[in-house]
N, C-alpha and C positions, 0 to 999 in steps of 0.2 A: 504493499499500500504506500509506504514512504517513497520508494523509488518511482512508483507510478506518478505520484504528485510532483516529484522533482522533474521527471521527464515532461509532464504536462506544462510545467512552468517554463522549462527551456524551449519547448516547441512554441509556446505563446510568445516568448521574447524574440525568438527567431522569426516568427511570422510578422511581428510588429516592425522589425528591421527591414523585412522584405518590402513592406509597403511604404517605408520612409522615402520621401522625395525631397530634393533640395535644388533650388535654382539660385545661383549667385551671379550677380552682374557688376561689372565696372560701369560707373555712371560718368558719361563723357559730355562736356560742354565746351564748344568751340575747340574741338580736337584735344582737349585736356581732360585727363581723369580727375574728377573732382571728389569721388567717393564710391561708395558701394551700396547696393541694395540686395538683400537676400530674402528668399521665401523658403520656408521649410514646412513640410506637411508630414505628420506622422499619425496614422490612424485618423481620429476625428479632430485632431489638434493642428493648428497652423500658426506660424510665427513669421511676421514681417519685420524686418530690421533694416533701417536705412540711416545713413550718415553722409552729408555732403558739406563741403566747404569750398568757397571759391571767392575770388576777388573781382570787383567790377567798378570802374571809375574811381580807383583808389579807396574803395570801401570793401570791407570783409562781410561775407554773408555765410550763414550756416543753416543746416537743417538736420534735425534728428527725429526719428520716428520709430517707435517700438510697439507693435500691436500683437496681442496674443488672443487667438480666437479658438472657440470650439464649435464643432458642427454636428448636426444630425442630418446625415446625407448632404443635401445641398441647401439646407436651412441653418442660418446662423443660430447657435444655441447661447453663446456668451462671448463677450469681448471686453478686454481691458487694454487701453492704449494710452501712451504718453507721447506727446509731440512738442518739440521746440522748433517753431518755424521762425528762425532768426529773431528770437526774443519773445514771440507770441507763443504762450503755453496753452496746451490743451490736454485735458484729462477726460477720457471717455470710459464709461463702464456701462455694460448692458447685459440683460439676461432675458431669455425667453420664459414667459410666465403664462401658462394655460394657452389662451388664444391670442396672445399679443407678445410683442417684444418691447420691453421697457428699457430705455437708454437715457443716460444723462451725459451731458458735455459741459464741463466747468460748472457742475451744480444745476444746470438747466435741464429739466426732464422732459421727455416726450415719449409718446406711445406709438409704435409702428406696427404694421401687420405681423401676424404670427410667423410667416416664413419670409425672411429677407436674406439678401446677400450683401456683402461688402464688395469693393472693387478688388476681389480676390483673383488677380490676373492669372494666377496659376491654375484656376479652375475654368475651363472654357464654357461652363454652364452660365457664366455671367453674360455671355453673348445672347442668351435667350430672354434676358430680363428687360423690363420697361423702366424699373427704378432700381437704384443701388444706394447703399449708405456709404458715405465717406468715413473710413475708420479714423481719420484724423480728428474731425470735429462733429461727427454724427449727423451731418447734413444728409437729408433724404432727397436724393437728386433724380430727376428724370434723365433717362439715358436713351440715346438714339444710336443704334449699332448699324454700321455700313460694312458689307463684305466688299472689300476692294478687289479681291481676286487672288489667284495663285501667283507666287513670285519665287524666283531663285535668290536665295539670301546666303551670304557667307557667315557661317556659325562655327566658332572654334577652328577656323582655318579651312573649313570645307564648305563647298557650295551645295546647298540642300533645297528641296522643294518645301515651300511654306505657304500658308494662307494668311492673308493680310486683312485686318479689320480696323476700323476706327470706332472709338467710343466717345461720343459727345455727351458731356454732362451739362445739364441745364437746370436752372432754378428760376421759377416765375417767368419762364420764357426767355431768359437770358443765358448765354453760354457761360459756364463757369470754367471748364477746361476741356480739352480734347486729348485723347490718348490714342496712339497707333500701337497695335499689338500684332505679333506674328507667332503662329503656332506651326509645328512640324506636322508630318503626316500621321504621327501618333497623338496629335492634339496636345503636345507638350509645349509650354511656353518657351520661345527661343529669342524673343526681342521685344523691346518697347521703345517708343519715342513720344516725347511731349514737347510741343513748341512753347517757348517762353519769349518775353520781350527782348531778351539779349542773346537768343540762339536756342537751338533744339537740344533738349536733354535726351541723350541716346544711351540705351542700355545694351551693353555688350556681354553676352553670356561667357562666363569663364569657367 
């Protein structure tokens, strides 16, 4: 009986490792690496960790983001995130409770539908959504997804076939931001791009 329990435990740990997935990106602005952003998914838990630092017009800018989320299939179950957007601080906490998702951002509470998703780029199911929650500040945003088509993209030194989409996030009819994403033939995330006033932020898979 004792050995059976140990074997079951080892198999469970081994299975968890098998389904662990991680995406690590160099973040590039104007041909310069300014930081990194990684996504890690193990079972029903995911972790997004980003840190950028760059200079523009003799000024220093920085961005730090740490978001831990749990999921029930493709529905967000809980979130805890902390963000420092160049001095603007955000703290988000949320949990699914019965038929709703309760979330607070810097102490301001809101109630969202029972099954929601964040901008979890690692999960291609976000491309089927009409609304997504920003894990940085808990904003509940309308999204418009556009399939740009298939493209050949260089990833880790090799040219591969990818599918290119744009995700436009809007609030009250006004565009908040737009993200380009690329997935390989196995629908695994291989690239991102976000335009900014001073150049495109480009994510290079490492």
